[in-house]
BAPADO-717075 format. One record per residue (C-alpha): residue number from 0; x, y, z. Coordinates in Angstrom, 3 decimals. Each point is the difference from the previous one (the first is absolute). Layout:
ATOM num        x        y        z
ATOM NUM        X        Y        Z
...
END
This chain:
ATOM num        x        y        z
ATOM   0   11.490  -20.537  -32.629
ATOM   1   -1.692    3.188   -1.082
ATOM   2    1.154    3.339    1.431
ATOM   3   -3.268    1.469    1.288
ATOM   4    1.676    3.241    1.040
ATOM   5   -0.293    1.302   -3.547
ATOM   6   -3.806   -0.311    0.235
ATOM   7   -0.254    2.599    2.748
ATOM   8    0.768    3.567   -0.902
ATOM   9    1.866    2.041    2.605
ATOM  10   -2.649    2.703   -0.299
ATOM  11   -2.595   -2.587    1.114
ATOM  12    2.060   -0.632    3.115
ATOM  13    0.389    3.714    0.608
ATOM  14   -3.780    0.431   -0.218
ATOM  15   -0.549   -2.892    2.410
ATOM  16    2.538    1.466    2.432
ATOM  17   -1.691    3.399   -0.138
ATOM  18   -3.419   -1.549    0.588
ATOM  19    1.268   -1.952    3.016
ATOM  20    1.706    3.026    1.507
ATOM  21   -3.149    2.094   -0.515
ATOM  22   -2.158   -2.673    1.662
ATOM  23    2.234   -0.099    3.071
ATOM  24   -0.929    3.583    0.770
ATOM  25   -3.620   -1.062    0.390
ATOM  26    0.649   -1.885    3.263
ATOM  27    0.256    3.172    2.088
ATOM  28   -3.620   -0.092    1.251
ATOM  29    0.531   -3.564    1.234
ATOM  30    3.272    0.935    1.719
ATOM  31   -1.723    2.965    1.634
ATOM  32   -2.810   -2.281    1.220
ATOM  33    2.528   -2.466    1.400
ATOM  34    1.807    2.857    1.748
ATOM  35   -3.255    1.143    1.557
ATOM  36   -0.581   -3.563    1.205
ATOM  37    3.406   -0.077    1.676
ATOM  38   -0.796    3.358    1.610
ATOM  39   -3.273   -1.401    1.391
ATOM  40    1.858   -3.032    1.337
ATOM  41    2.621    2.204    1.664
ATOM  42   -2.721    1.808    1.970
ATOM  43   -1.277   -3.163    1.687
ATOM  44    3.165   -2.094    0.325
ATOM  45    2.433    0.040    2.911
ATOM  46    2.893    2.408   -0.649
ATOM  47    2.490   -2.636   -1.196
ATOM  48   -2.406   -1.346   -2.608
ATOM  49   -1.183    3.512   -0.833
ATOM  50    3.601    0.893   -0.844
ATOM  51    0.157   -3.119   -2.181
ATOM  52   -3.175    1.084   -1.815
ATOM  53    1.471    3.431   -0.669
ATOM  54    3.299   -1.519   -1.183
ATOM  55   -1.784   -2.320   -2.436
ATOM  56   -2.198    2.879   -1.207
ATOM  57    3.042    2.182   -0.642
ATOM  58    1.964   -2.765   -1.742
ATOM  59   -2.987   -0.861   -2.198
ATOM  60   -0.558    3.641   -0.958
ATOM  61    3.696    0.506   -0.763
ATOM  62    0.120   -3.130   -2.147
ATOM  63   -3.025    0.954   -2.079
ATOM  64    1.229    3.582   -0.333
ATOM  65    3.222   -1.375   -1.459
ATOM  66   -1.930   -2.346   -2.287
ATOM  67   -2.221    2.855   -1.174
ATOM  68    3.014    2.221   -0.663
ATOM  69    1.688   -2.577   -2.232
ATOM  70    0.013    1.276   -3.578
ATOM  71    1.862   -2.898   -1.600
ATOM  72   -0.039   -3.741    0.419
ATOM  73    3.613    0.180    1.147
ATOM  74   -1.000    2.399    2.766
ATOM  75   -2.900   -2.250    1.000
ATOM  76    2.286   -3.027    0.154
ATOM  77    2.380    1.970    2.213
ATOM  78   -2.876    0.909    2.351
ATOM  79   -1.038   -3.650    0.237
ATOM  80    3.550   -1.162    0.616
ATOM  81    0.451    2.598    2.747
ATOM  82   -3.308   -1.016    1.574
ATOM  83    1.157   -3.596    0.207
ATOM  84    2.760    1.298    2.286
ATOM  85   -2.442    1.670    2.408
ATOM  86    1.467    0.697    3.418
ATOM  87   -0.415   -2.806    2.498
ATOM  88   -1.854    2.252    2.459
ATOM  89   -2.720    0.675   -2.580
ATOM  90   -0.416   -3.705   -0.656
ATOM  91   -0.106   -0.721    3.736
ATOM  92   -2.656    2.697    0.503
ATOM  93   -2.104   -1.522   -2.783
ATOM  94    0.369   -3.500    1.460
ATOM  95   -0.963    1.115    3.521
ATOM  96   -3.002    1.904   -1.310
ATOM  97   -1.077   -2.946   -2.136
ATOM  98    0.295   -2.450    2.915
ATOM  99   -1.970    2.262    2.340
ATOM 100   -2.695    0.621   -2.594
ATOM 101   -0.390   -3.699   -0.741
ATOM 102   -0.230   -0.812    3.716
ATOM 103   -2.643    2.644    0.652
ATOM 104   -1.988   -0.912   -3.115
ATOM 105    0.083   -3.686    0.894
ATOM 106   -1.193    0.767    3.509
ATOM 107   -2.827    2.189   -1.204
ATOM 108   -1.071   -2.418   -2.740
ATOM 109    0.110   -3.188    2.012
ATOM 110   -0.684    1.111    3.549
ATOM 111   -3.725   -0.533    0.394
ATOM 112    0.079    0.617    3.749
END
């Protein structure tokens, strides 16, 4: 079998890595919009769910700040690996918020009364 690795120059990979890392920094406006959405939710939700909304907002912002700060692919991989080990309380907050949101949306979409 042919060794295709010789067909790709390491400088090509370096350029691709740099382009990917540069593009990741462009998600900030979307993260900010998501954070504002969580803030709006926190204002109208009961305190327990409001705390969940703030926890998810903070975890999301911290994750994308780490992603945006990555200057090498190795650093980005480390960020992703660490994110896969997110604390259980953050995951629980996200699950509770998701379940409550789905319930409310289903009620508002399908309740014609």
